[in-house]
PyMOL Python script that loads the backbone (N, CA, C, O; Angstrom):
from pymol import cmd

cmd.read_pdbstr("""\
ATOM      1  N   MET A   1     -38.670  -8.788 -18.439  1.00  0.00           N
ATOM      2  CA  MET A   1     -37.752  -7.770 -19.035  1.00  0.00           C
ATOM      3  C   MET A   1     -36.381  -8.288 -19.383  1.00  0.00           C
ATOM      4  O   MET A   1     -35.703  -9.063 -18.709  1.00  0.00           O
ATOM      5  N   ALA A   2     -36.060  -7.702 -20.617  1.00  0.00           N
ATOM      6  CA  ALA A   2     -34.587  -8.239 -21.063  1.00  0.00           C
ATOM      7  C   ALA A   2     -33.195  -7.796 -20.062  1.00  0.00           C
ATOM      8  O   ALA A   2     -33.067  -6.842 -19.295  1.00  0.00           O
ATOM      9  N   TRP A   3     -32.314  -8.816 -20.389  1.00  0.00           N
ATOM     10  CA  TRP A   3     -31.316  -8.471 -19.467  1.00  0.00           C
ATOM     11  C   TRP A   3     -30.933  -7.202 -19.847  1.00  0.00           C
ATOM     12  O   TRP A   3     -30.656  -6.439 -18.921  1.00  0.00           O
ATOM     13  N   TYR A   4     -30.829  -6.700 -21.192  1.00  0.00           N
ATOM     14  CA  TYR A   4     -29.875  -5.597 -21.463  1.00  0.00           C
ATOM     15  C   TYR A   4     -30.840  -4.175 -20.895  1.00  0.00           C
ATOM     16  O   TYR A   4     -30.331  -3.092 -20.604  1.00  0.00           O
ATOM     17  N   PHE A   5     -32.046  -4.428 -20.839  1.00  0.00           N
ATOM     18  CA  PHE A   5     -32.969  -3.388 -19.925  1.00  0.00           C
ATOM     19  C   PHE A   5     -31.876  -3.250 -18.491  1.00  0.00           C
ATOM     20  O   PHE A   5     -31.074  -2.343 -18.268  1.00  0.00           O
ATOM     21  N   TRP A   6     -32.119  -4.274 -17.786  1.00  0.00           N
ATOM     22  CA  TRP A   6     -31.120  -4.211 -16.340  1.00  0.00           C
ATOM     23  C   TRP A   6     -29.857  -3.770 -16.481  1.00  0.00           C
ATOM     24  O   TRP A   6     -29.301  -3.152 -15.573  1.00  0.00           O
ATOM     25  N   LEU A   7     -29.299  -4.030 -17.578  1.00  0.00           N
ATOM     26  CA  LEU A   7     -27.859  -3.455 -17.608  1.00  0.00           C
ATOM     27  C   LEU A   7     -27.637  -2.219 -17.828  1.00  0.00           C
ATOM     28  O   LEU A   7     -26.605  -1.670 -17.441  1.00  0.00           O
ATOM     29  N   LEU A   8     -28.834  -1.442 -18.663  1.00  0.00           N
ATOM     30  CA  LEU A   8     -29.097  -0.226 -18.643  1.00  0.00           C
ATOM     31  C   LEU A   8     -28.999   0.812 -17.384  1.00  0.00           C
ATOM     32  O   LEU A   8     -28.323   1.805 -17.112  1.00  0.00           O
ATOM     33  N   ILE A   9     -30.241  -0.098 -16.640  1.00  0.00           N
ATOM     34  CA  ILE A   9     -30.607   0.630 -15.361  1.00  0.00           C
ATOM     35  C   ILE A   9     -29.082   0.766 -14.536  1.00  0.00           C
ATOM     36  O   ILE A   9     -28.543   1.835 -14.251  1.00  0.00           O
ATOM     37  N   TYR A  10     -28.611  -0.447 -14.272  1.00  0.00           N
ATOM     38  CA  TYR A  10     -27.024  -0.535 -13.648  1.00  0.00           C
ATOM     39  C   TYR A  10     -26.360   0.269 -14.087  1.00  0.00           C
ATOM     40  O   TYR A  10     -25.822   1.071 -13.324  1.00  0.00           O
ATOM     41  N   LEU A  11     -26.158   0.340 -15.491  1.00  0.00           N
ATOM     42  CA  LEU A  11     -24.692   1.676 -15.842  1.00  0.00           C
ATOM     43  C   LEU A  11     -25.494   3.123 -15.433  1.00  0.00           C
ATOM     44  O   LEU A  11     -24.869   4.046 -14.911  1.00  0.00           O
ATOM     45  N   ALA A  12     -26.774   3.201 -15.695  1.00  0.00           N
ATOM     46  CA  ALA A  12     -27.193   4.558 -15.240  1.00  0.00           C
ATOM     47  C   ALA A  12     -27.241   4.937 -13.815  1.00  0.00           C
ATOM     48  O   ALA A  12     -27.156   6.106 -13.439  1.00  0.00           O
ATOM     49  N   VAL A  13     -27.392   3.823 -12.954  1.00  0.00           N
ATOM     50  CA  VAL A  13     -27.033   4.146 -11.347  1.00  0.00           C
ATOM     51  C   VAL A  13     -25.854   4.177 -10.989  1.00  0.00           C
ATOM     52  O   VAL A  13     -25.693   4.920 -10.020  1.00  0.00           O
ATOM     53  N   ILE A  14     -24.695   3.552 -11.452  1.00  0.00           N
ATOM     54  CA  ILE A  14     -23.291   3.522 -11.314  1.00  0.00           C
ATOM     55  C   ILE A  14     -23.072   4.864 -11.727  1.00  0.00           C
ATOM     56  O   ILE A  14     -22.873   5.743 -10.888  1.00  0.00           O
ATOM     57  N   SER A  15     -23.090   5.086 -12.890  1.00  0.00           N
ATOM     58  CA  SER A  15     -22.638   6.630 -13.564  1.00  0.00           C
ATOM     59  C   SER A  15     -23.240   7.456 -12.586  1.00  0.00           C
ATOM     60  O   SER A  15     -22.449   8.382 -12.405  1.00  0.00           O
ATOM     61  N   LEU A  16     -24.253   7.602 -11.846  1.00  0.00           N
ATOM     62  CA  LEU A  16     -24.827   8.584 -10.929  1.00  0.00           C
ATOM     63  C   LEU A  16     -24.210   8.736  -9.913  1.00  0.00           C
ATOM     64  O   LEU A  16     -23.998   9.893  -9.552  1.00  0.00           O
ATOM     65  N   ILE A  17     -23.656   7.487  -9.013  1.00  0.00           N
ATOM     66  CA  ILE A  17     -23.048   7.334  -8.341  1.00  0.00           C
ATOM     67  C   ILE A  17     -21.496   7.769  -8.440  1.00  0.00           C
ATOM     68  O   ILE A  17     -20.908   8.426  -7.582  1.00  0.00           O
ATOM     69  N   SER A  18     -21.090   7.415  -9.315  1.00  0.00           N
ATOM     70  CA  SER A  18     -19.845   8.120  -9.752  1.00  0.00           C
ATOM     71  C   SER A  18     -19.827   9.780  -9.895  1.00  0.00           C
ATOM     72  O   SER A  18     -19.011  10.441  -9.252  1.00  0.00           O
ATOM     73  N   VAL A  19     -20.613  10.285 -10.624  1.00  0.00           N
ATOM     74  CA  VAL A  19     -20.963  11.883 -10.644  1.00  0.00           C
ATOM     75  C   VAL A  19     -20.784  12.371  -9.479  1.00  0.00           C
ATOM     76  O   VAL A  19     -19.814  13.086  -9.225  1.00  0.00           O
ATOM     77  N   ILE A  20     -21.765  12.030  -8.539  1.00  0.00           N
ATOM     78  CA  ILE A  20     -22.232  12.260  -7.135  1.00  0.00           C
ATOM     79  C   ILE A  20     -20.800  12.213  -6.395  1.00  0.00           C
ATOM     80  O   ILE A  20     -20.513  13.079  -5.568  1.00  0.00           O
ATOM     81  N   VAL A  21     -19.977  11.246  -6.699  1.00  0.00           N
ATOM     82  CA  VAL A  21     -18.963  11.006  -5.552  1.00  0.00           C
ATOM     83  C   VAL A  21     -17.607  11.730  -6.149  1.00  0.00           C
ATOM     84  O   VAL A  21     -16.713  12.084  -5.380  1.00  0.00           O
ATOM     85  N   THR A  22     -17.529  11.899  -7.370  1.00  0.00           N
ATOM     86  CA  THR A  22     -16.434  12.775  -7.920  1.00  0.00           C
ATOM     87  C   THR A  22     -16.675  14.318  -7.420  1.00  0.00           C
ATOM     88  O   THR A  22     -15.814  14.948  -6.806  1.00  0.00           O
ATOM     89  N   VAL A  23     -17.908  14.817  -7.751  1.00  0.00           N
ATOM     90  CA  VAL A  23     -18.459  15.867  -7.402  1.00  0.00           C
ATOM     91  C   VAL A  23     -18.161  16.170  -5.607  1.00  0.00           C
ATOM     92  O   VAL A  23     -17.741  17.227  -5.136  1.00  0.00           O
ATOM     93  N   CYS A  24     -18.441  15.181  -5.000  1.00  0.00           N
ATOM     94  CA  CYS A  24     -18.152  15.381  -3.526  1.00  0.00           C
ATOM     95  C   CYS A  24     -16.839  15.419  -3.205  1.00  0.00           C
ATOM     96  O   CYS A  24     -16.481  15.903  -2.131  1.00  0.00           O
ATOM     97  N   ASP A  25     -15.839  14.843  -4.223  1.00  0.00           N
ATOM     98  CA  ASP A  25     -14.613  14.858  -3.812  1.00  0.00           C
ATOM     99  C   ASP A  25     -13.753  16.121  -4.137  1.00  0.00           C
ATOM    100  O   ASP A  25     -12.704  16.490  -3.610  1.00  0.00           O
ATOM    101  N   LYS A  26     -14.616  16.788  -5.338  1.00  0.00           N
ATOM    102  CA  LYS A  26     -14.224  18.226  -5.807  1.00  0.00           C
ATOM    103  C   LYS A  26     -14.523  19.357  -4.300  1.00  0.00           C
ATOM    104  O   LYS A  26     -13.733  20.235  -3.952  1.00  0.00           O
ATOM    105  N   HIS A  27     -15.526  19.112  -3.770  1.00  0.00           N
ATOM    106  CA  HIS A  27     -15.788  19.938  -2.824  1.00  0.00           C
ATOM    107  C   HIS A  27     -15.289  19.604  -1.511  1.00  0.00           C
ATOM    108  O   HIS A  27     -15.280  20.431  -0.600  1.00  0.00           O
ATOM    109  N   ALA A  28     -14.866  18.399  -1.380  1.00  0.00           N
ATOM    110  CA  ALA A  28     -13.972  18.180  -0.120  1.00  0.00           C
ATOM    111  C   ALA A  28     -12.564  18.664  -0.300  1.00  0.00           C
ATOM    112  O   ALA A  28     -11.864  19.148   0.590  1.00  0.00           O
ATOM    113  N   ALA A  29     -12.214  18.467  -1.614  1.00  0.00           N
ATOM    114  CA  ALA A  29     -10.733  19.376  -1.765  1.00  0.00           C
ATOM    115  C   ALA A  29     -10.660  20.772  -1.641  1.00  0.00           C
ATOM    116  O   ALA A  29      -9.650  21.381  -1.287  1.00  0.00           O
ATOM    117  N   ARG A  30     -11.737  21.273  -1.936  1.00  0.00           N
ATOM    118  CA  ARG A  30     -11.770  22.995  -1.918  1.00  0.00           C
ATOM    119  C   ARG A  30     -11.814  22.887  -0.219  1.00  0.00           C
ATOM    120  O   ARG A  30     -11.010  23.625   0.352  1.00  0.00           O
ATOM    121  N   LYS A  31     -12.531  22.181   0.492  1.00  0.00           N
ATOM    122  CA  LYS A  31     -12.596  22.107   1.854  1.00  0.00           C
ATOM    123  C   LYS A  31     -11.385  21.625   2.832  1.00  0.00           C
ATOM    124  O   LYS A  31     -11.242  21.777   4.045  1.00  0.00           O
ATOM    125  N   ARG A  32     -10.573  20.994   1.863  1.00  0.00           N
ATOM    126  CA  ARG A  32      -9.305  20.024   2.639  1.00  0.00           C
ATOM    127  C   ARG A  32      -9.778  19.262   3.743  1.00  0.00           C
ATOM    128  O   ARG A  32      -9.310  19.452   4.866  1.00  0.00           O
ATOM    129  N   LYS A  33     -10.873  18.216   3.476  1.00  0.00           N
ATOM    130  CA  LYS A  33     -11.039  17.430   4.625  1.00  0.00           C
ATOM    131  C   LYS A  33     -11.961  16.116   3.930  1.00  0.00           C
ATOM    132  O   LYS A  33     -12.806  16.380   3.075  1.00  0.00           O
ATOM    133  N   ASN A  34     -11.788  15.081   4.252  1.00  0.00           N
ATOM    134  CA  ASN A  34     -12.629  13.940   4.374  1.00  0.00           C
ATOM    135  C   ASN A  34     -12.761  13.511   2.556  1.00  0.00           C
ATOM    136  O   ASN A  34     -13.707  13.189   1.839  1.00  0.00           O
ATOM    137  N   ARG A  35     -11.416  13.694   2.347  1.00  0.00           N
ATOM    138  CA  ARG A  35     -11.411  13.372   0.514  1.00  0.00           C
ATOM    139  C   ARG A  35     -11.737  12.073   0.243  1.00  0.00           C
ATOM    140  O   ARG A  35     -11.537  11.300   1.180  1.00  0.00           O
ATOM    141  N   VAL A  36     -12.342  11.437  -1.132  1.00  0.00           N
ATOM    142  CA  VAL A  36     -12.648  10.390  -1.415  1.00  0.00           C
ATOM    143  C   VAL A  36     -11.121   9.870  -2.050  1.00  0.00           C
ATOM    144  O   VAL A  36     -10.348  10.429  -2.827  1.00  0.00           O
ATOM    145  N   SER A  37     -11.064   8.617  -1.391  1.00  0.00           N
ATOM    146  CA  SER A  37      -9.602   7.987  -2.232  1.00  0.00           C
ATOM    147  C   SER A  37      -9.669   7.844  -3.772  1.00  0.00           C
ATOM    148  O   SER A  37     -10.671   7.959  -4.478  1.00  0.00           O
ATOM    149  N   GLU A  38      -8.264   7.540  -4.190  1.00  0.00           N
ATOM    150  CA  GLU A  38      -8.221   7.549  -5.628  1.00  0.00           C
ATOM    151  C   GLU A  38      -8.582   6.381  -6.241  1.00  0.00           C
ATOM    152  O   GLU A  38      -8.967   6.184  -7.394  1.00  0.00           O
ATOM    153  N   ASN A  39      -8.344   5.338  -4.967  1.00  0.00           N
ATOM    154  CA  ASN A  39      -8.639   3.721  -5.588  1.00  0.00           C
ATOM    155  C   ASN A  39     -10.421   3.872  -5.811  1.00  0.00           C
ATOM    156  O   ASN A  39     -11.005   3.573  -6.852  1.00  0.00           O
ATOM    157  N   THR A  40     -11.013   4.361  -4.671  1.00  0.00           N
ATOM    158  CA  THR A  40     -12.501   4.561  -4.860  1.00  0.00           C
ATOM    159  C   THR A  40     -12.994   5.192  -6.143  1.00  0.00           C
ATOM    160  O   THR A  40     -13.993   4.834  -6.767  1.00  0.00           O
ATOM    161  N   LEU A  41     -12.371   5.937  -6.384  1.00  0.00           N
ATOM    162  CA  LEU A  41     -12.776   6.613  -8.121  1.00  0.00           C
ATOM    163  C   LEU A  41     -12.450   5.899  -8.940  1.00  0.00           C
ATOM    164  O   LEU A  41     -13.144   5.897  -9.956  1.00  0.00           O
ATOM    165  N   MET A  42     -11.581   5.223  -8.894  1.00  0.00           N
ATOM    166  CA  MET A  42     -11.129   4.144 -10.208  1.00  0.00           C
ATOM    167  C   MET A  42     -11.862   2.830 -10.044  1.00  0.00           C
ATOM    168  O   MET A  42     -11.843   2.091 -11.028  1.00  0.00           O
ATOM    169  N   LEU A  43     -12.594   2.359  -8.814  1.00  0.00           N
ATOM    170  CA  LEU A  43     -13.034   1.572  -8.827  1.00  0.00           C
ATOM    171  C   LEU A  43     -14.249   1.931  -9.484  1.00  0.00           C
ATOM    172  O   LEU A  43     -14.533   1.421 -10.567  1.00  0.00           O
ATOM    173  N   LEU A  44     -15.006   2.779  -8.915  1.00  0.00           N
ATOM    174  CA  LEU A  44     -16.336   3.318  -9.639  1.00  0.00           C
ATOM    175  C   LEU A  44     -16.220   3.331 -11.082  1.00  0.00           C
ATOM    176  O   LEU A  44     -17.184   3.101 -11.812  1.00  0.00           O
ATOM    177  N   SER A  45     -14.960   3.618 -11.542  1.00  0.00           N
ATOM    178  CA  SER A  45     -14.883   3.439 -13.181  1.00  0.00           C
ATOM    179  C   SER A  45     -15.078   2.150 -13.855  1.00  0.00           C
ATOM    180  O   SER A  45     -15.763   1.843 -14.831  1.00  0.00           O
ATOM    181  N   VAL A  46     -14.252   1.428 -13.038  1.00  0.00           N
ATOM    182  CA  VAL A  46     -13.956  -0.056 -13.358  1.00  0.00           C
ATOM    183  C   VAL A  46     -15.397  -0.632 -13.263  1.00  0.00           C
ATOM    184  O   VAL A  46     -15.604  -1.515 -14.095  1.00  0.00           O
ATOM    185  N   LEU A  47     -16.441  -0.339 -12.443  1.00  0.00           N
ATOM    186  CA  LEU A  47     -17.728  -0.927 -11.922  1.00  0.00           C
ATOM    187  C   LEU A  47     -18.501  -0.351 -13.318  1.00  0.00           C
ATOM    188  O   LEU A  47     -19.482  -1.002 -13.675  1.00  0.00           O
ATOM    189  N   GLY A  48     -18.251   0.419 -13.847  1.00  0.00           N
ATOM    190  CA  GLY A  48     -19.247   0.807 -14.958  1.00  0.00           C
ATOM    191  C   GLY A  48     -19.610   2.602 -15.276  1.00  0.00           C
ATOM    192  O   GLY A  48     -20.363   3.097 -16.115  1.00  0.00           O
ATOM    193  N   GLY A  49     -18.760   3.242 -14.263  1.00  0.00           N
ATOM    194  CA  GLY A  49     -18.918   4.936 -14.133  1.00  0.00           C
ATOM    195  C   GLY A  49     -17.987   5.447 -15.004  1.00  0.00           C
ATOM    196  O   GLY A  49     -18.057   6.676 -15.007  1.00  0.00           O
ATOM    197  N   SER A  50     -17.214   5.054 -15.682  1.00  0.00           N
ATOM    198  CA  SER A  50     -16.216   5.697 -16.443  1.00  0.00           C
ATOM    199  C   SER A  50     -16.600   6.934 -17.321  1.00  0.00           C
ATOM    200  O   SER A  50     -16.205   8.063 -17.032  1.00  0.00           O
ATOM    201  N   VAL A  51     -17.283   6.703 -18.262  1.00  0.00           N
ATOM    202  CA  VAL A  51     -17.709   7.806 -19.278  1.00  0.00           C
ATOM    203  C   VAL A  51     -18.183   9.225 -18.353  1.00  0.00           C
ATOM    204  O   VAL A  51     -17.752  10.363 -18.541  1.00  0.00           O
ATOM    205  N   PHE A  52     -19.243   8.776 -17.256  1.00  0.00           N
ATOM    206  CA  PHE A  52     -19.759  10.004 -16.931  1.00  0.00           C
ATOM    207  C   PHE A  52     -18.725  10.471 -15.856  1.00  0.00           C
ATOM    208  O   PHE A  52     -18.566  11.650 -15.540  1.00  0.00           O
ATOM    209  N   MET A  53     -18.071   9.461 -15.354  1.00  0.00           N
ATOM    210  CA  MET A  53     -17.114  10.337 -14.504  1.00  0.00           C
ATOM    211  C   MET A  53     -15.801  10.735 -15.348  1.00  0.00           C
ATOM    212  O   MET A  53     -14.781  10.926 -14.685  1.00  0.00           O
ATOM    213  N   TYR A  54     -15.754  10.826 -16.243  1.00  0.00           N
ATOM    214  CA  TYR A  54     -14.589  11.206 -17.026  1.00  0.00           C
ATOM    215  C   TYR A  54     -15.130  12.603 -17.459  1.00  0.00           C
ATOM    216  O   TYR A  54     -14.542  13.669 -17.276  1.00  0.00           O
ATOM    217  N   LEU A  55     -16.302  12.437 -18.042  1.00  0.00           N
ATOM    218  CA  LEU A  55     -16.952  13.780 -18.343  1.00  0.00           C
ATOM    219  C   LEU A  55     -17.156  14.848 -17.247  1.00  0.00           C
ATOM    220  O   LEU A  55     -17.152  16.065 -17.433  1.00  0.00           O
ATOM    221  N   THR A  56     -17.360  14.107 -15.903  1.00  0.00           N
ATOM    222  CA  THR A  56     -17.567  15.160 -14.666  1.00  0.00           C
ATOM    223  C   THR A  56     -16.246  15.757 -14.361  1.00  0.00           C
ATOM    224  O   THR A  56     -16.158  16.902 -13.918  1.00  0.00           O
ATOM    225  N   MET A  57     -15.281  15.051 -14.574  1.00  0.00           N
ATOM    226  CA  MET A  57     -13.583  15.520 -14.115  1.00  0.00           C
ATOM    227  C   MET A  57     -13.501  16.887 -14.875  1.00  0.00           C
ATOM    228  O   MET A  57     -13.131  17.985 -14.461  1.00  0.00           O
ATOM    229  N   HIS A  58     -13.936  16.514 -16.057  1.00  0.00           N
ATOM    230  CA  HIS A  58     -13.209  17.601 -17.393  1.00  0.00           C
ATOM    231  C   HIS A  58     -14.417  18.795 -17.049  1.00  0.00           C
ATOM    232  O   HIS A  58     -14.049  19.945 -17.292  1.00  0.00           O
ATOM    233  N   LEU A  59     -15.666  18.654 -16.568  1.00  0.00           N
ATOM    234  CA  LEU A  59     -16.682  19.531 -16.629  1.00  0.00           C
ATOM    235  C   LEU A  59     -16.425  20.160 -15.130  1.00  0.00           C
ATOM    236  O   LEU A  59     -16.880  21.287 -14.938  1.00  0.00           O
ATOM    237  N   ILE A  60     -15.895  19.665 -14.314  1.00  0.00           N
ATOM    238  CA  ILE A  60     -15.493  20.626 -13.179  1.00  0.00           C
ATOM    239  C   ILE A  60     -14.298  20.740 -12.921  1.00  0.00           C
ATOM    240  O   ILE A  60     -13.928  21.460 -11.994  1.00  0.00           O
ATOM    241  N   ARG A  61     -13.398  20.016 -13.730  1.00  0.00           N
ATOM    242  CA  ARG A  61     -11.927  20.231 -13.808  1.00  0.00           C
ATOM    243  C   ARG A  61     -11.486  20.161 -12.553  1.00  0.00           C
ATOM    244  O   ARG A  61     -11.003  21.038 -11.838  1.00  0.00           O
ATOM    245  N   HIS A  62     -11.752  18.750 -12.302  1.00  0.00           N
ATOM    246  CA  HIS A  62     -11.034  17.864 -11.144  1.00  0.00           C
ATOM    247  C   HIS A  62     -10.393  16.713 -11.629  1.00  0.00           C
ATOM    248  O   HIS A  62     -10.902  15.927 -12.428  1.00  0.00           O
ATOM    249  N   LYS A  63      -9.027  16.597 -11.033  1.00  0.00           N
ATOM    250  CA  LYS A  63      -7.983  15.742 -11.369  1.00  0.00           C
ATOM    251  C   LYS A  63      -7.628  15.446 -12.717  1.00  0.00           C
ATOM    252  O   LYS A  63      -7.284  14.329 -13.102  1.00  0.00           O
ATOM    253  N   THR A  64      -7.738  16.723 -13.607  1.00  0.00           N
ATOM    254  CA  THR A  64      -7.567  16.746 -15.127  1.00  0.00           C
ATOM    255  C   THR A  64      -5.928  16.783 -15.014  1.00  0.00           C
ATOM    256  O   THR A  64      -5.319  16.443 -16.029  1.00  0.00           O
ATOM    257  N   LYS A  65      -5.188  17.156 -13.894  1.00  0.00           N
ATOM    258  CA  LYS A  65      -3.717  17.165 -14.347  1.00  0.00           C
ATOM    259  C   LYS A  65      -3.201  15.581 -13.795  1.00  0.00           C
ATOM    260  O   LYS A  65      -2.059  15.269 -14.133  1.00  0.00           O
ATOM    261  N   HIS A  66      -3.777  14.844 -13.189  1.00  0.00           N
ATOM    262  CA  HIS A  66      -3.428  13.515 -12.856  1.00  0.00           C
ATOM    263  C   HIS A  66      -3.640  12.466 -14.052  1.00  0.00           C
ATOM    264  O   HIS A  66      -4.712  12.016 -14.458  1.00  0.00           O
ATOM    265  N   LEU A  67      -2.320  12.187 -14.519  1.00  0.00           N
ATOM    266  CA  LEU A  67      -2.671  11.371 -15.517  1.00  0.00           C
ATOM    267  C   LEU A  67      -2.868  10.057 -15.345  1.00  0.00           C
ATOM    268  O   LEU A  67      -2.824   9.436 -16.407  1.00  0.00           O
ATOM    269  N   LYS A  68      -3.108   9.287 -14.210  1.00  0.00           N
ATOM    270  CA  LYS A  68      -4.003   8.237 -13.567  1.00  0.00           C
ATOM    271  C   LYS A  68      -4.930   8.282 -14.110  1.00  0.00           C
ATOM    272  O   LYS A  68      -5.159   7.368 -14.903  1.00  0.00           O
ATOM    273  N   PHE A  69      -5.792   9.236 -13.966  1.00  0.00           N
ATOM    274  CA  PHE A  69      -7.252   9.510 -14.440  1.00  0.00           C
ATOM    275  C   PHE A  69      -7.032  10.027 -15.837  1.00  0.00           C
ATOM    276  O   PHE A  69      -7.562   9.344 -16.713  1.00  0.00           O
ATOM    277  N   MET A  70      -6.566  10.764 -16.110  1.00  0.00           N
ATOM    278  CA  MET A  70      -6.760  11.142 -17.653  1.00  0.00           C
ATOM    279  C   MET A  70      -6.506  10.250 -18.758  1.00  0.00           C
ATOM    280  O   MET A  70      -6.985  10.408 -19.880  1.00  0.00           O
ATOM    281  N   LEU A  71      -5.751   9.320 -18.420  1.00  0.00           N
ATOM    282  CA  LEU A  71      -5.179   7.939 -19.090  1.00  0.00           C
ATOM    283  C   LEU A  71      -6.124   6.796 -18.838  1.00  0.00           C
ATOM    284  O   LEU A  71      -6.907   6.185 -19.565  1.00  0.00           O
ATOM    285  N   GLY A  72      -5.818   6.714 -17.660  1.00  0.00           N
ATOM    286  CA  GLY A  72      -6.458   5.276 -17.196  1.00  0.00           C
ATOM    287  C   GLY A  72      -8.379   5.222 -17.273  1.00  0.00           C
ATOM    288  O   GLY A  72      -9.076   4.273 -17.633  1.00  0.00           O
ATOM    289  N   ILE A  73      -8.736   6.343 -16.884  1.00  0.00           N
ATOM    290  CA  ILE A  73     -10.099   6.302 -17.287  1.00  0.00           C
ATOM    291  C   ILE A  73     -10.677   5.811 -18.641  1.00  0.00           C
ATOM    292  O   ILE A  73     -11.452   4.887 -18.891  1.00  0.00           O
ATOM    293  N   PRO A  74     -10.057   6.721 -19.439  1.00  0.00           N
ATOM    294  CA  PRO A  74     -10.296   6.178 -20.989  1.00  0.00           C
ATOM    295  C   PRO A  74     -10.091   4.606 -21.410  1.00  0.00           C
ATOM    296  O   PRO A  74     -10.879   3.904 -22.045  1.00  0.00           O
ATOM    297  N   LEU A  75      -8.787   4.247 -20.867  1.00  0.00           N
ATOM    298  CA  LEU A  75      -8.158   2.864 -21.125  1.00  0.00           C
ATOM    299  C   LEU A  75      -9.339   1.996 -20.308  1.00  0.00           C
ATOM    300  O   LEU A  75     -10.059   1.363 -21.080  1.00  0.00           O
ATOM    301  N   ILE A  76      -9.571   1.896 -19.312  1.00  0.00           N
ATOM    302  CA  ILE A  76     -10.625   1.103 -18.597  1.00  0.00           C
ATOM    303  C   ILE A  76     -12.285   1.470 -19.670  1.00  0.00           C
ATOM    304  O   ILE A  76     -12.868   0.471 -20.090  1.00  0.00           O
ATOM    305  N   PHE A  77     -12.781   2.623 -19.951  1.00  0.00           N
ATOM    306  CA  PHE A  77     -13.842   2.792 -21.092  1.00  0.00           C
ATOM    307  C   PHE A  77     -13.293   1.713 -22.071  1.00  0.00           C
ATOM    308  O   PHE A  77     -13.878   0.633 -21.990  1.00  0.00           O
ATOM    309  N   GLY A  78     -12.320   1.791 -22.945  1.00  0.00           N
ATOM    310  CA  GLY A  78     -11.969   1.140 -23.712  1.00  0.00           C
ATOM    311  C   GLY A  78     -11.933  -0.293 -23.717  1.00  0.00           C
ATOM    312  O   GLY A  78     -12.235  -0.904 -24.742  1.00  0.00           O
ATOM    313  N   ALA A  79     -11.493  -1.057 -22.361  1.00  0.00           N
ATOM    314  CA  ALA A  79     -11.216  -2.332 -22.457  1.00  0.00           C
ATOM    315  C   ALA A  79     -12.912  -2.765 -21.857  1.00  0.00           C
ATOM    316  O   ALA A  79     -13.249  -3.899 -22.198  1.00  0.00           O
ATOM    317  N   GLN A  80     -13.714  -2.166 -21.221  1.00  0.00           N
ATOM    318  CA  GLN A  80     -15.088  -2.007 -21.001  1.00  0.00           C
ATOM    319  C   GLN A  80     -15.770  -2.348 -22.631  1.00  0.00           C
ATOM    320  O   GLN A  80     -16.271  -3.431 -22.934  1.00  0.00           O
ATOM    321  N   CYS A  81     -15.691  -1.589 -23.218  1.00  0.00           N
ATOM    322  CA  CYS A  81     -16.291  -1.689 -24.691  1.00  0.00           C
ATOM    323  C   CYS A  81     -15.730  -3.122 -25.452  1.00  0.00           C
ATOM    324  O   CYS A  81     -16.522  -4.005 -25.782  1.00  0.00           O
ATOM    325  N   ALA A  82     -14.292  -3.224 -25.675  1.00  0.00           N
ATOM    326  CA  ALA A  82     -13.831  -4.588 -25.929  1.00  0.00           C
ATOM    327  C   ALA A  82     -14.557  -5.629 -25.121  1.00  0.00           C
ATOM    328  O   ALA A  82     -15.045  -6.580 -25.733  1.00  0.00           O
ATOM    329  N   LEU A  83     -14.648  -5.575 -24.158  1.00  0.00           N
ATOM    330  CA  LEU A  83     -15.240  -6.624 -23.247  1.00  0.00           C
ATOM    331  C   LEU A  83     -16.739  -6.863 -23.618  1.00  0.00           C
ATOM    332  O   LEU A  83     -17.222  -7.990 -23.729  1.00  0.00           O
ATOM    333  N   ALA A  84     -17.420  -5.715 -23.798  1.00  0.00           N
ATOM    334  CA  ALA A  84     -18.909  -5.796 -24.074  1.00  0.00           C
ATOM    335  C   ALA A  84     -19.064  -6.137 -25.689  1.00  0.00           C
ATOM    336  O   ALA A  84     -20.169  -6.531 -26.064  1.00  0.00           O
ATOM    337  N   LEU A  85     -18.189  -6.025 -26.481  1.00  0.00           N
ATOM    338  CA  LEU A  85     -17.861  -6.623 -28.041  1.00  0.00           C
ATOM    339  C   LEU A  85     -17.974  -8.161 -27.890  1.00  0.00           C
ATOM    340  O   LEU A  85     -18.889  -8.872 -28.307  1.00  0.00           O
ATOM    341  N   LEU A  86     -16.974  -8.496 -27.279  1.00  0.00           N
ATOM    342  CA  LEU A  86     -16.744  -9.809 -27.224  1.00  0.00           C
ATOM    343  C   LEU A  86     -17.866 -10.863 -26.684  1.00  0.00           C
ATOM    344  O   LEU A  86     -18.058 -12.006 -27.100  1.00  0.00           O
ATOM    345  N   LEU A  87     -18.547 -10.180 -25.657  1.00  0.00           N
ATOM    346  CA  LEU A  87     -19.817 -10.577 -24.844  1.00  0.00           C
ATOM    347  C   LEU A  87     -20.853 -10.768 -26.059  1.00  0.00           C
ATOM    348  O   LEU A  87     -21.410 -11.845 -26.271  1.00  0.00           O
ATOM    349  N   TYR A  88     -21.072  -9.515 -26.901  1.00  0.00           N
ATOM    350  CA  TYR A  88     -21.948  -9.566 -27.974  1.00  0.00           C
ATOM    351  C   TYR A  88     -21.645 -10.459 -28.841  1.00  0.00           C
ATOM    352  O   TYR A  88     -22.495 -11.345 -28.918  1.00  0.00           O
ATOM    353  N   LEU A  89     -20.870 -10.558 -29.443  1.00  0.00           N
ATOM    354  CA  LEU A  89     -20.067 -11.885 -30.627  1.00  0.00           C
ATOM    355  C   LEU A  89     -20.507 -13.441 -30.002  1.00  0.00           C
ATOM    356  O   LEU A  89     -21.032 -14.357 -30.634  1.00  0.00           O
ATOM    357  N   PHE A  90     -20.141 -13.421 -28.653  1.00  0.00           N
ATOM    358  CA  PHE A  90     -20.241 -14.627 -28.047  1.00  0.00           C
ATOM    359  C   PHE A  90     -21.741 -14.923 -27.699  1.00  0.00           C
ATOM    360  O   PHE A  90     -22.214 -15.988 -28.094  1.00  0.00           O
ATOM    361  N   LEU A  91     -22.446 -14.134 -27.052  1.00  0.00           N
ATOM    362  CA  LEU A  91     -23.760 -14.372 -27.007  1.00  0.00           C
ATOM    363  C   LEU A  91     -24.686 -14.025 -28.061  1.00  0.00           C
ATOM    364  O   LEU A  91     -25.801 -14.207 -27.572  1.00  0.00           O
ATOM    365  N   ARG A  92     -24.769 -13.750 -28.869  1.00  0.00           N
ATOM    366  CA  ARG A  92     -25.831 -13.770 -30.341  1.00  0.00           C
ATOM    367  C   ARG A  92     -26.177 -14.951 -31.044  1.00  0.00           C
ATOM    368  O   ARG A  92     -26.904 -14.887 -32.036  1.00  0.00           O
TER     369      ARG A  92
END
""", "prot")
cmd.dss("prot")
cmd.show_as("cartoon", "prot")
cmd.util.cbc("prot")
cmd.orient("prot")
């Protein structure tokens, strides 16, 4: 199988993990215990879960008032797109 197939599988898995962790943090915020650290959420975004994490945050209204997330995650996604474009241009 081609490398891009495995990349898509990886992105699907990290996106699913990002959604689950975001929803769990929202639930923990309501219960006021065992929160997920902001650094963990940002790391999941950097690792490839940025798009679905951002959509999930808007969907469940979680951390939408935090500038760190509402600007940071789209900037991370933009950087990921730029990196993907550079890799595509150099590897073709």
